[in-house]
Backbone as JSON Lines, residues from 0, in Angstrom:
{"i":0,"aa":"M","n":[-8.27,-4.8,19.25],"ca":[-8.13,-3.4,19.65],"c":[-7.16,-2.4,18.78]}
{"i":1,"aa":"V","n":[-6.06,-2.94,18.55],"ca":[-4.93,-2.28,17.64],"c":[-5.64,-2.13,16.33]}
{"i":2,"aa":"P","n":[-6.09,-2.99,15.7],"ca":[-6.8,-2.7,14.24],"c":[-7.68,-1.65,14.25]}
{"i":3,"aa":"G","n":[-8.6,-1.66,15.26],"ca":[-9.45,-0.63,15.41],"c":[-8.86,0.83,15.66]}
{"i":4,"aa":"L","n":[-7.76,0.79,16.51],"ca":[-7.3,2.29,16.81],"c":[-6.59,2.62,15.41]}
{"i":5,"aa":"V","n":[-5.98,1.81,14.6],"ca":[-5.43,2.1,13.31],"c":[-6.37,2.62,12.43]}
{"i":6,"aa":"G","n":[-7.53,1.82,12.36],"ca":[-8.6,2.14,11.37],"c":[-9.12,3.59,11.78]}
{"i":7,"aa":"I","n":[-9.19,3.88,12.94],"ca":[-9.74,5.33,13.52],"c":[-8.74,6.43,13.05]}
{"i":8,"aa":"L","n":[-7.52,6.09,13.17],"ca":[-6.47,6.92,12.83],"c":[-6.53,7.37,11.37]}
{"i":9,"aa":"L","n":[-6.62,6.16,10.46],"ca":[-6.86,6.23,9.24],"c":[-7.98,7.06,8.54]}
{"i":10,"aa":"A","n":[-8.92,6.88,9.31],"ca":[-10.35,7.57,9.02],"c":[-10.2,9.02,9.2]}
{"i":11,"aa":"I","n":[-9.51,9.38,10.41],"ca":[-9.24,10.86,10.64],"c":[-8.51,11.42,9.68]}
{"i":12,"aa":"E","n":[-7.42,10.81,9.34],"ca":[-6.64,11.26,8.16],"c":[-7.37,11.36,6.87]}
{"i":13,"aa":"A","n":[-8.2,10.72,6.42],"ca":[-8.93,10.74,5.42],"c":[-9.91,11.77,5.17]}
{"i":14,"aa":"I","n":[-10.53,12.02,6.51],"ca":[-11.46,13.39,6.56],"c":[-10.67,14.55,6.44]}
{"i":15,"aa":"K","n":[-9.34,14.58,6.89],"ca":[-8.58,15.84,7.02],"c":[-8.24,15.98,5.45]}
{"i":16,"aa":"L","n":[-8.02,15.12,4.62],"ca":[-7.67,15.11,3.25],"c":[-8.86,15.66,2.5]}
{"i":17,"aa":"V","n":[-10.21,14.92,2.61],"ca":[-11.3,15.34,1.89],"c":[-11.78,16.64,2.19]}
{"i":18,"aa":"T","n":[-11.65,17.05,3.61],"ca":[-12.02,18.57,3.71],"c":[-11.09,19.51,3.68]}
{"i":19,"aa":"K","n":[-9.93,18.97,3.13],"ca":[-8.83,19.97,2.79],"c":[-8.2,20.69,4.17]}
{"i":20,"aa":"G","n":[-8.35,19.99,5.3],"ca":[-7.98,20.45,6.63],"c":[-6.5,20.38,6.8]}
{"i":21,"aa":"E","n":[-6.03,20.77,7.83],"ca":[-4.48,20.57,8.16],"c":[-4.17,18.99,8.26]}
{"i":22,"aa":"C","n":[-3.15,18.69,7.33],"ca":[-2.67,17.24,7.41],"c":[-1.42,17.1,8.25]}
{"i":23,"aa":"G","n":[-1.86,16.51,9.45],"ca":[-0.59,16.63,10.34],"c":[0.62,15.64,10.14]}
{"i":24,"aa":"L","n":[0.15,14.56,9.22],"ca":[1.21,13.52,9.12],"c":[1.92,13.64,7.6]}
{"i":25,"aa":"E","n":[1.74,14.97,7.07],"ca":[2.17,14.99,5.64],"c":[3.77,14.82,5.93]}
{"i":26,"aa":"G","n":[4.51,14.19,4.96],"ca":[6.12,14.06,5.19],"c":[6.57,13.18,6.28]}
{"i":27,"aa":"R","n":[5.67,12.63,7.11],"ca":[6.01,11.93,8.16],"c":[5.42,10.44,8.29]}
{"i":28,"aa":"L","n":[5.9,9.6,9.02],"ca":[5.23,8.27,9.12],"c":[4.99,8.05,10.73]}
{"i":29,"aa":"L","n":[3.69,7.71,10.96],"ca":[3.27,7.52,12.28],"c":[3.48,5.99,12.64]}
{"i":30,"aa":"T","n":[4.09,5.62,13.66],"ca":[4.19,4.33,14.04],"c":[3.75,4.24,15.49]}
{"i":31,"aa":"F","n":[3.19,2.83,15.79],"ca":[2.44,2.56,17.1],"c":[3.11,1.33,17.65]}
{"i":32,"aa":"D","n":[3.78,1.35,18.68],"ca":[4.29,0.23,19.33],"c":[3.36,-0.11,20.45]}
{"i":33,"aa":"G","n":[2.68,-1.37,20.08],"ca":[1.54,-1.93,21.04],"c":[1.99,-2.4,22.24]}
{"i":34,"aa":"R","n":[3.17,-2.84,22.39],"ca":[3.73,-3.34,23.91],"c":[3.83,-2.11,24.66]}
{"i":35,"aa":"K","n":[4.41,-1.07,24.25],"ca":[4.7,-0.04,25.12],"c":[3.6,1.1,25.09]}
{"i":36,"aa":"C","n":[2.75,0.97,24.19],"ca":[1.51,1.74,24.05],"c":[2.12,3.24,23.65]}
{"i":37,"aa":"E","n":[3.05,3.32,22.72],"ca":[3.65,4.55,22.36],"c":[3.45,4.85,20.87]}
{"i":38,"aa":"F","n":[3.26,6.28,20.49],"ca":[3.24,6.61,19.18],"c":[4.43,7.36,18.95]}
{"i":39,"aa":"K","n":[5.18,7.14,17.71],"ca":[6.07,7.95,17.27],"c":[6.08,8.34,15.9]}
{"i":40,"aa":"K","n":[6.67,9.59,15.51],"ca":[6.45,10.21,14.33],"c":[8.0,10.18,13.79]}
{"i":41,"aa":"L","n":[7.94,9.64,12.51],"ca":[9.24,9.53,11.76],"c":[9.28,10.58,10.67]}
{"i":42,"aa":"A","n":[10.35,11.24,10.49],"ca":[10.4,12.27,9.29],"c":[10.81,11.34,7.97]}
{"i":43,"aa":"L","n":[10.17,11.6,6.96],"ca":[10.56,10.9,5.61],"c":[11.38,11.8,4.91]}
{"i":44,"aa":"R","n":[12.39,11.28,4.3],"ca":[13.39,12.05,3.39],"c":[12.54,12.25,2.04]}
{"i":45,"aa":"K","n":[13.04,13.5,1.45],"ca":[12.35,13.7,0.22],"c":[13.15,12.81,-0.79]}
{"i":46,"aa":"R","n":[12.39,12.8,-2.12],"ca":[12.95,11.98,-3.16],"c":[14.25,12.61,-3.7]}
{"i":47,"aa":"L","n":[15.21,11.62,-3.77],"ca":[16.58,12.18,-4.33],"c":[16.34,11.9,-6.06]}
{"i":48,"aa":"P","n":[16.93,12.74,-6.72],"ca":[16.8,12.79,-8.4],"c":[17.69,11.59,-8.85]}
{"i":49,"aa":"D","n":[18.87,11.26,-8.19],"ca":[19.51,10.2,-8.6],"c":[19.31,8.85,-8.14]}
{"i":50,"aa":"C","n":[18.27,8.72,-7.26],"ca":[17.95,7.36,-6.54],"c":[17.41,6.32,-7.78]}
{"i":51,"aa":"I","n":[17.74,5.03,-7.53],"ca":[17.24,4.15,-8.6],"c":[15.73,3.69,-8.38]}
{"i":52,"aa":"G","n":[15.3,3.84,-7.16],"ca":[14.13,3.49,-6.83],"c":[12.88,4.63,-6.84]}
{"i":53,"aa":"C","n":[13.3,5.75,-6.55],"ca":[12.27,6.84,-6.9],"c":[12.68,8.0,-7.53]}
{"i":54,"aa":"G","n":[13.77,8.11,-8.22],"ca":[14.29,9.26,-8.82],"c":[14.01,9.32,-10.17]}
{"i":55,"aa":"I","n":[14.62,10.21,-10.9],"ca":[14.12,10.47,-12.24],"c":[14.29,9.38,-13.31]}
{"i":56,"aa":"N","n":[15.51,8.75,-13.16],"ca":[15.87,7.46,-13.91],"c":[15.74,6.32,-13.29]}
{"i":57,"aa":"K","n":[14.61,6.1,-12.4],"ca":[14.34,4.93,-11.57],"c":[14.34,3.55,-12.64]}
{"i":58,"aa":"L","n":[14.53,2.63,-11.97],"ca":[14.57,1.27,-12.62],"c":[13.2,0.91,-13.03]}
{"i":59,"aa":"D","n":[12.91,0.26,-14.1],"ca":[11.48,-0.25,-14.55],"c":[11.52,-1.41,-13.99]}
{"i":60,"aa":"M","n":[10.67,-1.78,-12.86],"ca":[10.59,-2.85,-12.15],"c":[9.75,-4.01,-12.8]}
{"i":61,"aa":"Q","n":[8.97,-3.72,-13.9],"ca":[8.15,-4.74,-14.48],"c":[9.4,-5.53,-15.64]}
{"i":62,"aa":"T","n":[10.25,-4.87,-16.02],"ca":[11.09,-5.45,-17.01],"c":[12.29,-5.67,-16.32]}
{"i":63,"aa":"Y","n":[12.82,-5.5,-15.23],"ca":[14.05,-5.81,-14.54],"c":[14.39,-7.35,-14.33]}
{"i":64,"aa":"D","n":[15.38,-7.59,-14.95],"ca":[15.81,-9.13,-14.82],"c":[16.41,-9.41,-13.31]}
{"i":65,"aa":"Y","n":[15.63,-10.14,-12.49],"ca":[15.85,-10.45,-11.21],"c":[16.73,-11.84,-11.07]}
{"i":66,"aa":"S","n":[16.56,-12.69,-12.23],"ca":[17.18,-14.0,-12.24],"c":[18.5,-13.99,-11.76]}
{"i":67,"aa":"R","n":[19.33,-12.94,-12.16],"ca":[20.77,-13.06,-11.84],"c":[20.97,-12.99,-10.34]}
{"i":68,"aa":"Y","n":[19.92,-12.57,-9.73],"ca":[20.32,-12.25,-8.06],"c":[19.36,-13.34,-7.27]}
{"i":69,"aa":"N","n":[18.46,-13.97,-8.07],"ca":[17.58,-14.77,-7.23],"c":[18.08,-16.25,-7.46]}
{"i":70,"aa":"Q","n":[18.95,-16.63,-6.39],"ca":[19.52,-18.07,-6.4],"c":[18.65,-19.24,-5.91]}
{"i":71,"aa":"C","n":[17.48,-18.76,-5.25],"ca":[16.48,-19.57,-4.71],"c":[15.55,-20.22,-5.67]}
{"i":72,"aa":"S","n":[15.45,-19.55,-6.89],"ca":[14.46,-20.01,-7.98],"c":[15.0,-21.27,-8.62]}
{"i":73,"aa":"K","n":[16.06,-21.79,-8.29],"ca":[16.83,-22.92,-8.99],"c":[16.14,-24.17,-8.42]}
{"i":74,"aa":"A","n":[15.96,-25.25,-9.1],"ca":[15.16,-26.57,-8.37],"c":[16.36,-27.27,-7.84]}
{"i":75,"aa":"V","n":[15.93,-27.65,-6.78],"ca":[16.98,-28.47,-5.89],"c":[16.61,-29.84,-6.15]}
{"i":76,"aa":"P","n":[17.84,-30.74,-6.43],"ca":[17.56,-32.04,-6.82],"c":[17.31,-33.05,-5.65]}
């Protein structure tokens, strides 16, 4: 039931985008709590220019060296 509900909501939003209608979720995130059967809208913050994840000088994740932080990749004897 929940996947069908989420699919319907996504289809409605896609139709809004295609028809250039009013986008009710622009800049927000819609969450669904299946246990309580509640929807919540969360406001998303705008991109920060000095953020390393989404800003102007963001890190290139393809060439970033993760080995110095990943201790789990070492073989255990």
